Every structure is written in structure tokens, then in C-alpha cells.
C-alpha positions as CSV (number, residue, x, y, z in Angstrom):
1,X,0.2,0.2,0.1
2,X,2.7,2.7,-0.6
3,X,0.7,5.7,-1.9
4,X,1.9,8.5,-3.9
5,X,2.5,11.9,-1.7
6,X,1.2,13.8,-4.8
7,X,-1.8,11.9,-3.5
8,X,-1.6,12.1,0.0
9,X,-1.9,15.8,0.1
10,X,-2.8,17.4,-3.1
11,X,-1.5,20.7,-4.2
12,X,-3.7,23.5,-6.4
13,X,-1.0,26.0,-7.8
14,X,-4.3,27.8,-9.3
15,X,-5.1,28.5,-5.3
16,X,-1.3,28.8,-4.4
17,X,-0.3,31.4,-6.6
18,X,-2.5,34.6,-5.6
19,X,-0.8,34.1,-2.0
20,X,2.6,33.5,-3.3
21,X,2.2,36.8,-5.7
22,X,1.7,38.3,-2.7
23,X,4.3,36.8,-0.8
24,X,6.8,37.4,-3.5
25,X,5.4,41.2,-4.2
26,X,6.2,41.7,-0.4
27,X,9.8,40.4,-0.2
28,X,10.7,42.7,-3.2
29,X,9.2,46.1,-1.6
30,X,11.4,44.8,1.2
31,X,14.3,43.9,-0.7
32,X,14.2,47.2,-2.5
33,X,14.1,49.0,0.8
34,X,10.1,50.1,0.5
35,X,9.0,48.3,3.4
36,X,7.8,51.2,5.2
37,X,5.1,51.0,2.2
38,X,4.2,47.6,3.4
39,X,4.0,48.8,7.3
40,X,1.6,51.8,6.0
41,X,-0.8,50.0,4.1
42,X,-1.0,47.0,7.3
43,X,-1.6,50.4,9.9
44,X,-4.1,51.5,7.8
45,X,-5.5,48.1,7.3
46,X,-5.3,47.7,11.3
47,X,-6.5,51.3,11.6
48,X,-10.1,50.7,9.8
49,X,-10.6,47.1,11.3
50,X,-10.0,48.3,14.7
51,X,-11.4,52.1,14.2
52,X,-15.1,51.4,13.8
53,X,-15.2,48.7,17.0
54,X,-13.6,51.4,19.2
55,X,-16.0,54.2,18.1
56,X,-19.0,51.6,18.5
57,X,-17.3,50.6,22.7
58,X,-17.4,53.8,22.7
59,X,-20.8,55.1,21.9
60,X,-22.1,51.9,24.2
61,X,-20.0,53.9,26.5
62,X,-20.9,57.4,26.7
63,X,-25.3,56.7,25.9
64,X,-24.8,54.9,28.9
65,X,-23.4,57.9,30.8
66,X,-26.1,60.4,29.3
67,X,-29.1,58.6,28.5
68,X,-32.1,58.7,31.3
69,X,-35.3,57.2,31.6
70,X,-38.8,59.1,33.6
71,X,-41.5,59.8,33.5
72,X,-43.0,63.5,32.5
73,X,-44.0,65.3,35.6
74,X,-47.4,66.5,33.8
75,X,-48.8,63.2,32.0
76,X,-46.5,60.7,34.4
77,X,-45.5,59.3,30.0
78,X,-41.9,57.2,30.5
79,X,-39.6,58.0,28.0
80,X,-35.9,58.5,27.5
81,X,-34.0,61.7,26.6
82,X,-29.9,63.1,27.1
83,X,-29.4,64.3,30.7
84,X,-28.4,68.1,31.1
85,X,-30.5,68.8,28.2
86,X,-34.3,70.2,27.1
87,X,-36.9,67.6,25.6
88,X,-40.1,67.3,24.9
89,X,-42.9,65.0,26.2
90,X,-44.1,62.6,22.8
91,X,-47.5,62.2,24.6
92,X,-48.4,65.4,25.9
93,X,-46.2,68.2,24.4
94,X,-44.5,69.6,28.1
95,X,-41.4,70.8,28.0
96,X,-39.2,69.5,30.3
97,X,-35.6,69.5,31.5
98,X,-33.6,66.9,32.4
99,X,-31.2,67.4,35.8
100,X,-29.6,65.2,38.5
101,X,-31.4,62.0,36.2
102,X,-35.0,63.3,36.5
103,X,-37.0,65.2,35.0
104,X,-39.0,68.5,35.4
105,X,-40.9,70.9,34.1
106,X,-40.1,74.0,32.1
107,X,-41.9,76.6,33.1
108,X,-41.1,80.3,32.4
109,X,-40.5,82.7,35.3
110,X,-42.7,84.0,38.2
111,X,-45.2,80.5,36.9
112,X,-46.5,78.4,40.6
113,X,-46.8,74.8,40.0
114,X,-50.2,73.6,41.8
115,X,-51.0,69.9,42.4
116,X,-54.7,69.3,42.3
117,X,-56.1,67.6,45.1
118,X,-59.9,65.8,44.0
119,X,-62.3,66.8,46.9
120,X,-65.5,64.4,46.5
121,X,-68.7,66.1,47.5
122,X,-71.0,65.4,50.6
123,X,-74.3,66.1,51.3
124,X,-74.8,67.9,54.3
125,X,-78.5,67.6,56.5
126,X,-80.0,70.5,57.8
127,X,-81.7,69.4,61.3
């Protein structure tokens, strides 16, 4: 059972040719003194690969630090907004400011907020 070595590990030159050509070009550029060109190209490829990943992780961290979820002080509708900004409630349209992780009603100076209390009516008997 003596097998031919070319049958055990068949080499397909059509699949190896692009890799061998690439290696030969890199070797030639390094030999001529243009290794900096290859290093710059590899750095550019690495930067293009790593930059979106770092950008996504940075944006995720920033949103985790600056998003505030809470209820509108007027209609108690739950929504999300950015910290230290102003927003409009999507339900009632009330302007709110977001300070210290809480929604506060944005009103003009001199406006007094009043909480309405429901009072039940009772009949008074005249005796």
C-alpha cells in the first residue's frame, strides 16, 4: 500500500498562486527598501478594522452615562432623553429639562406649579 505523496496532499497551484504572488511582491518591496510602504498599508488596514469597533464601544459607554429614563411630570408618560438637556414629552408636548437624572417641568419665571387634589362632595343635612 505504498501511496504516491502527490495523492496524499494534492497541491493546487491555482489556489496557491495569489498567495505566492503576494508574498513575492512583499519580499521584493522589502528588498528594494520600500518596507515602510508595506508597514503603512498594514497599519491602515488595522486602523480601518479597529476604529469602528472602538467607536461603537465608546458610543455605547457614552450613551450609558448620558441617557436618562423617567416619567413626564405632567402626564407621567415614560420616555428617554439625554442628561443635562431639554426635551418635549411625546405624549402631552410639555417642555421638560433633565437635571440630575430627573425630569423637571420647564416653565417661565413666576409660574407657580399647583397640584390638583380631588375633593369628594358630601351632602350636608339640615336638622
